[in-house]
FIVOZA-601178 format. One record per residue: residue in three letters; x, y, z of N, C-alpha, C, O in turn. Coordinates in steps of 0.001 Angstrom, whole numbers. Layout:
N
REC    r     n_xx     n_yy     n_zz    ca_xx    ca_yy    ca_zz     c_xx     c_yy     c_zz     o_xx     o_yy     o_zz
REC  ALA        X        Y        Z        X        Y        Z        X        Y        Z        X        Y        Z
...
***
This chain:
152
REC    r     n_xx     n_yy     n_zz    ca_xx    ca_yy    ca_zz     c_xx     c_yy     c_zz     o_xx     o_yy     o_zz
REC  UNK  -121181    23862    80076  -120347    25001    80405  -120013    25730    79121  -119733    25133    78082
REC  UNK  -120054    27028    79238  -119715    27872    78102  -118697    28895    78574  -118971    29664    79495
REC  UNK  -117518    28911    77950  -116513    29915    78270  -116928    31185    77544  -116860    31263    76317
REC  UNK  -117356    32176    78310  -117918    33364    77703  -116893    34472    77562  -116881    35156    76539
REC  UNK  -116045    34673    78534  -115153    35829    78521  -113747    35439    78934  -113551    34631    79842
REC  UNK  -112779    36021    78257  -111381    35965    78679  -110813    37320    78314  -110712    37646    77131
REC  UNK  -110439    38120    79309  -110006    39484    79006  -108491    39620    79073  -107768    38646    79284
REC  UNK  -108030    40854    78889  -106590    41126    78840  -105879    40837    80155  -104665    40634    80166
REC  UNK  -106623    40814    81272  -106025    40484    82569  -105978    38985    82800  -105611    38524    83881
REC  UNK  -106351    38226    81775  -106352    36770    81848  -107299    36273    82935  -106992    35327    83660
REC  UNK  -108449    36927    83034  -109496    36477    83938  -110590    35849    83088  -111199    36503    82242
REC  UNK  -110820    34594    83329  -111821    33838    82582  -113081    33736    83432  -113010    33375    84607
REC  UNK  -114228    34051    82849  -115509    33933    83536  -116356    32938    82758  -116630    33135    81575
REC  UNK  -116771    31866    83432  -117569    30810    82823  -118921    30735    83517  -119050    31100    84686
REC  UNK  -119931    30258    82788  -121275    30137    83343  -121742    28689    83250  -121488    28003    82260
REC  UNK  -122436    28231    84307  -122899    26854    84418  -124336    26856    84927  -124772    27791    85598
REC  UNK  -125057    25798    84596  -126389    25648    85167  -126291    25176    86612  -127109    25561    87447
REC  UNK  -125291    24340    86914  -125107    23879    88291  -123698    23315    88462  -123025    22952    87498
REC  UNK  -123285    23256    89711  -122067    22570    90137  -122400    21956    91496  -123406    22340    92094
REC  UNK  -121606    21027    92004  -121874    20505    93345  -121908    21643    94381  -121080    22554    94347
REC  UNK  -122873    21570    95290  -123101    22635    96265  -121844    23015    97043  -121619    24196    97311
REC  UNK  -121029    22040    97406  -119850    22345    98222  -118813    23179    97478  -117894    23707    98105
REC  UNK  -118935    23312    96162  -118016    24153    95393  -118424    25629    95398  -117616    26493    95058
REC  UNK  -119663    25922    95779  -120157    27311    95777  -119606    28046    96991  -120011    27782    98123
REC  UNK  -118684    28967    96749  -117987    29663    97830  -118510    31072    98074  -118240    31644    99129
REC  UNK  -119251    31649    97129  -119742    33019    97304  -121034    33216    96530  -121382    32428    95650
REC  UNK  -121733    34280    96879  -122972    34657    96199  -122860    36116    95790  -122349    36946    96541
REC  UNK  -123342    36419    94598  -123375    37783    94086  -124803    38061    93638  -125446    37215    93017
REC  UNK  -125288    39252    93960  -126679    39580    93710  -126791    40809    92824  -126342    41893    93196
REC  UNK  -127391    40637    91647  -127749    41768    90803  -129082    42259    91343  -130076    41533    91307
REC  UNK  -129105    43484    91842  -130302    43963    92527  -130846    45229    91887  -130102    46060    91365
REC  UNK  -132168    45349    91944  -132854    46543    91470  -133852    46986    92529  -134382    46175    93288
REC  UNK  -134095    48292    92562  -135100    48884    93450  -135722    50053    92709  -135006    50911    92192
REC  UNK  -137017    50097    92652  -137726    51179    91947  -137220    51365    90513  -137098    52493    90034
REC  UNK  -136929    50263    89839  -136481    50337    88450  -135042    50770    88265  -134621    51035    87139
REC  UNK  -134274    50847    89345  -132873    51274    89271  -131957    50164    89778  -132345    49355    90621
REC  UNK  -130735    50142    89247  -129715    49208    89720  -129233    49632    91096  -129205    50821    91416
REC  UNK  -128855    48660    91903  -128331    48915    93245  -126849    48548    93250  -126480    47401    92997
REC  UNK  -126005    49542    93544  -124561    49339    93633  -124084    49729    95024  -124698    50565    95687
REC  UNK  -122990    49122    95461  -122414    49377    96781  -121043    50031    96626  -120287    49722    95705
REC  UNK  -120741    50944    97556  -119406    51540    97628  -118797    51163    98966  -119278    51583   100018
REC  UNK  -117745    50377    98920  -117017    49957   100124  -116291    51159   100713  -115832    52030    99973
REC  UNK  -116184    51213   102035  -115510    52335   102717  -114051    52505   102296  -113530    53620   102300
REC  UNK  -113398    51413   101936  -111964    51462   101627  -111660    51686   100148  -110494    51724    99755
REC  UNK  -112703    51836    99321  -112469    51975    97877  -113268    53142    97306  -114214    53629    97926
REC  UNK  -112873    53576    96126  -113575    54650    95413  -114370    54111    94233  -114754    54866    93339
REC  UNK  -114615    52811    94229  -115297    52150    93119  -116607    51541    93606  -116895    51524    94802
REC  UNK  -117395    51041    92654  -118694    50441    92979  -118734    48980    92566  -118009    48539    91675
REC  UNK  -119611    48241    93247  -119781    46818    92967  -121223    46421    93245  -121975    47174    93863
REC  UNK  -121598    45246    92789  -122909    44722    93145  -122758    43982    94474  -121663    43526    94803
REC  UNK  -123842    43858    95238  -123746    43177    96539  -123303    41726    96377  -123610    41077    95377
REC  UNK  -122584    41235    97368  -122171    39838    97356  -121070    39580    98355  -120498    40510    98925
REC  UNK  -120776    38309    98562  -119712    37959    99481  -119575    36464    99658  -120240    35668    98995
REC  UNK  -118685    36107   100578  -118333    34706   100803  -119333    33992   101701  -119952    34579   102589
REC  UNK  -119459    32721   101433  -120330    31828   102187  -119704    31531   103546  -118516    31223   103643
REC  UNK  -120517    31629   104585  -120070    31311   105942  -120302    29817   106210  -121187    29215   105602
REC  UNK  -119518    29215   107111  -119729    27796   107437  -121163    27558   107915  -121700    28312   108727
REC  UNK  -121761    26499   107395  -123114    26123   107796  -124226    26821   107036  -125393    26474   107218
REC  UNK  -123908    27793   106190  -124927    28500   105414  -125238    27767   104120  -124365    27140   103521
REC  UNK  -126489    27854   103696  -126796    27482   102311  -126367    28667   101460  -126167    29766   101976
REC  UNK  -126225    28448   100170  -125804    29559    99310  -126908    30617    99221  -126608    31799    99051
REC  UNK  -128169    30218    99332  -129267    31196    99357  -129209    32030   100639  -129454    33236   100602
REC  UNK  -128890    31407   101756  -128729    32168   103004  -127593    33174   102876  -127691    34294   103376
REC  UNK  -126519    32776   102208  -125409    33705   101957  -125895    34901   101156  -125600    36045   101503
REC  UNK  -126639    34644   100086  -127131    35732    99229  -128041    36673   100021  -127909    37893    99917
REC  UNK  -128951    36122   100802  -129872    36955   101594  -129107    37790   102624  -129384    38977   102794
REC  UNK  -128142    37162   103312  -127347    37871   104324  -126537    38984   103692  -126532    40109   104192
REC  UNK  -125850    38686   102598  -125013    39693   101939  -125849    40844   101390  -125438    42001   101475
REC  UNK  -127012    40541   100829  -127869    41597   100310  -128293    42531   101444  -128276    43752   101287
REC  UNK  -128671    41959   102576  -129040    42779   103734  -127834    43574   104251  -127929    44788   104430
REC  UNK  -126711    42903   104491  -125542    43571   105060  -125022    44703   104177  -124632    45756   104682
REC  UNK  -125015    44492   102879  -124383    45462   101987  -125310    46536   101450  -124847    47568   100965
REC  UNK  -126636    46304   101530  -127567    47318   101016  -128588    47773   102048  -129211    48820   101876
REC  UNK  -128770    47005   103115  -129825    47308   104069  -131193    46840   103599  -132209    47210   104188
REC  UNK  -131233    46028   102540  -132510    45522   102019  -133200    44665   103072  -132609    43724   103602
REC  UNK  -134462    44997   103373  -135207    44207   104355  -136416    43499   103744  -136852    42467   104255
REC  UNK  -136950    44036   102675  -138029    43361   101949  -137587    43208   100508  -137322    44194    99820
REC  UNK  -137510    41956   100052  -137053    41714    98687  -137447    40320    98230  -137714    39430    99037
REC  UNK  -137476    40157    96926  -137613    38845    96296  -136277    38536    95654  -135661    39404    95036
REC  UNK  -135832    37301    95799  -134537    36911    95258  -134675    35569    94560  -135382    34678    95031
REC  UNK  -133980    35435    93414  -134031    34168    92693  -132671    33904    92036  -131957    34837    91668
REC  UNK  -132324    32624    91895  -131043    32286    91272  -131072    32529    89770  -132103    32371    89117
REC  UNK  -129920    32914    89242  -129746    33058    87792  -128953    31866    87276  -129438    31101    86442
REC  UNK  -127729    31713    87778  -126871    30616    87347  -125632    30580    88243  -125422    31457    89081
REC  UNK  -124837    29562    88044  -123529    29446    88690  -122518    30105    87767  -122630    30023    86544
REC  UNK  -121531    30759    88365  -120427    31248    87541  -119110    30861    88178  -119005    30691    89393
REC  UNK  -118115    30726    87328  -116782    30385    87784  -115793    31418    87287  -115919    31945    86182
REC  UNK  -114804    31697    88126  -113765    32660    87774  -112420    31960    87902  -112111    31327    88912
REC  UNK  -111635    32097    86842  -110283    31535    86839  -109337    32650    86431  -109479    33242    85361
REC  UNK  -108364    32932    87302  -107390    33986    87008  -106037    33357    86759  -105621    32436    87462
REC  UNK  -105364    33861    85760  -104003    33421    85466  -103044    34294    86266  -103226    35508    86359
REC  UNK  -102038    33677    86831  -101057    34417    87629  -101523    34541    89064  -102707    34371    89353
REC  UNK  -100602    34833    89962  -100942    35004    91369  -101215    33682    92057  -100984    32612    91494
REC  UNK  -101714    33772    93295  -101999    32555    94045  -103224    31868    93466  -104129    32532    92961
REC  UNK  -103260    30571    93532  -104363    29804    92983  -104429    29856    91470  -105494    29684    90876
REC  UNK  -103296    30091    90857  -103227    30264    89401  -103957    29146    88677  -103685    27965    88890
REC  UNK  -104885    29537    87821  -105591    28588    86990  -106704    27829    87676  -107459    27116    87015
REC  UNK  -106827    27963    88996  -107876    27245    89722  -109174    28045    89642  -109179    29251    89887
REC  UNK  -110260    27381    89304  -111551    28052    89160  -112281    28074    90499  -112351    27061    91196
REC  UNK  -112824    29238    90850  -113663    29351    92049  -115090    29633    91590  -115303    30302    90579
REC  UNK  -116061    29119    92335  -117451    29154    91914  -118329    29954    92863  -118146    29943    94080
REC  UNK  -119286    30646    92263  -120284    31379    93030  -121641    31249    92370  -121750    30846    91212
REC  UNK  -122678    31597    93125  -124038    31598    92584  -124438    33036    92322  -124269    33907    93175
REC  UNK  -124966    33274    91143  -125441    34592    90757  -126951    34649    90964  -127682    33762    90522
REC  UNK  -127408    35698    91639  -128821    35894    91940  -129310    37218    91368  -128524    38109    91044
REC  UNK  -130626    37320    91256  -131280    38586    90932  -132262    38886    92054  -133001    38004    92491
REC  UNK  -132272    40138    92524  -133196    40531    93594  -133920    41808    93212  -133346    42723    92622
REC  UNK  -135170    41841    93557  -135989    43048    93445  -136243    43509    94876  -136927    42832    95644
REC  UNK  -135683    44674    95229  -135774    45187    96602  -136980    46120    96716  -137164    47026    95904
REC  UNK  -137796    45874    97746  -138974    46722    97990  -138723    47767    99077  -139291    48858    99031
REC  UNK  -137867    47433   100061  -137583    48431   101100  -136214    48190   101726  -135689    47076   101733
REC  UNK  -135653    49289   102256  -134318    49303   102868  -134409    49796   104308  -135308    50559   104663
REC  UNK  -133459    49347   105133  -133268    49969   106444  -132699    51357   106217  -132168    51653   105147
REC  UNK  -132812    52199   107221  -132333    53578   107078  -130809    53679   107168  -130217    54584   106579
REC  UNK  -130165    52760   107899  -128708    52815   108074  -128063    51517   107637  -128652    50442   107761
REC  UNK  -126832    51627   107119  -126039    50455   106789  -125188    50084   107992  -124673    50956   108691
REC  UNK  -125042    48789   108230  -124259    48307   109372  -123171    47358   108880  -123096    46210   109318
REC  UNK  -122331    47839   107972  -121293    46979   107405  -120139    47830   106906  -120047    49023   107196
REC  UNK  -119270    47193   106157  -118118    47887   105568  -118522    48753   104381  -117681    49442   103804
REC  UNK  -119786    48725   104016  -120276    49517   102890  -120554    50942   103357  -121280    51161   104326
REC  UNK  -119967    51899   102656  -120135    53314   102996  -121489    53843   102547  -122158    54582   103269
REC  UNK  -121883    53445   101322  -123164    53916   100800  -123607    53024    99660  -122821    52265    99092
REC  UNK  -124896    53135    99338  -125401    52462    98153  -125801    53526    97133  -126139    54657    97483
REC  UNK  -125752    53137    95888  -126114    54016    94782  -127234    53349    94002  -127106    52195    93591
REC  UNK  -128325    54063    93798  -129401    53607    92931  -129267    54370    91629  -129263    55601    91625
REC  UNK  -129155    53640    90511  -128898    54292    89231  -129631    53583    88102  -129702    52355    88061
REC  UNK  -130173    54376    87190  -130801    53789    85997  -129734    53203    85071  -130002    52257    84329
REC  UNK  -128530    53765    85115  -127429    53317    84266  -126439    52484    85063  -126374    52584    86288
REC  UNK  -125673    51664    84363  -124609    50900    85011  -123457    51834    85349  -123228    52822    84652
REC  UNK  -122744    51527    86403  -121592    52333    86786  -120448    52080    85810  -120416    51062    85119
REC  UNK  -119516    53019    85768  -118323    52853    84932  -117099    52503    85762  -116172    51862    85267
REC  UNK  -117094    52918    87014  -115928    52674    87884  -116183    51453    88780  -116467    51581    89971
REC  UNK  -116073    50267    88168  -116291    48994    88845  -115121    48632    89754  -113968    48917    89429
REC  UNK  -115415    48009    90884  -114372    47435    91729  -113756    46218    91050  -112545    46005    91121
REC  UNK  -114596    45419    90393  -114139    44198    89718  -114533    44265    88238  -115423    43534    87803
REC  UNK  -113871    45145    87458  -114287    45355    86067  -114095    44125    85178  -114726    44021    84126
REC  UNK  -113237    43202    85587  -113006    42005    84792  -114055    40926    85045  -114081    39911    84349
REC  UNK  -114933    41142    86054  -115921    40110    86410  -117354    40634    86397  -118189    40113    85658
REC  UNK  -117652    41648    87197  -119049    42013    87428  -119815    42485    86183  -120989    42136    86059
REC  UNK  -119239    43243    85272  -119992    43570    84051  -120355    42318    83235  -121373    42305    82544
REC  UNK  -119526    41271    83314  -119816    40030    82604  -121007    39317    83221  -121775    38664    82515
REC  UNK  -121169    39440    84551  -122324    38842    85220  -123613    39515    84761  -124619    38848    84516
REC  UNK  -123574    40825    84649  -124738    41558    84143  -125031    41175    82693  -126192    41010    82317
REC  UNK  -123999    41036    81891  -124189    40659    80489  -124824    39272    80384  -125680    39049    79528
REC  UNK  -124417    38352    81235  -124995    37007    81215  -126460    37034    81636  -127289    36354    81031
REC  UNK  -126786    37804    82656  -128180    37915    83091  -129034    38520    81975  -130164    38089    81750
REC  UNK  -128495    39506    81289  -129227    40114    80170  -129404    39111    79036  -130473    39035    78431
REC  UNK  -128359    38343    78749  -128410    37316    77719  -129505    36291    78040  -130168    35775    77140
REC  UNK  -129681    36007    79323  -130702    35048    79769  -132070    35708    79898  -133030    35089    80358
REC  UNK  -132147    36976    79485  -133402    37755    79469  -134031    37873    80850  -135243    37723    81009
REC  UNK  -133187    38145    81855  -133685    38285    83224  -134008    39727    83577  -134524    40004    84659
REC  UNK  -133707    40642    82672  -134115    42032    82848  -134190    42695    81484  -134518    43878    81390
***
């Protein structure tokens, strides 16, 4: 384990090669299509995020990643592979100091459905990273770790 980031909001992001499967509660997918990053805009927010979400009962973490990628982007043809496990620990609030774990994936999307059928209002394909992140204390660090691991 390597503690990589601790920011002013006291959010710690750690990266691991593995943790016990039952600790993986969510999947986040760094996705690209036609050489561009894929970002999602939730209907209730004015910010952008990478696709991802919580694991449903009975799902493998890969099934979670595939489902979330489809639900949030409409991706129907894609290749997906794991990058690493990450943990987030926030100081203050409920669950103070307790680390929650997710699996970080990378996906190359070849095709999308024409309509989104989820809480996502729209997707954005961009050569550049967004500046108005929904989770600025976490998601840019995930991209930095993937880049550090030379995955793009």
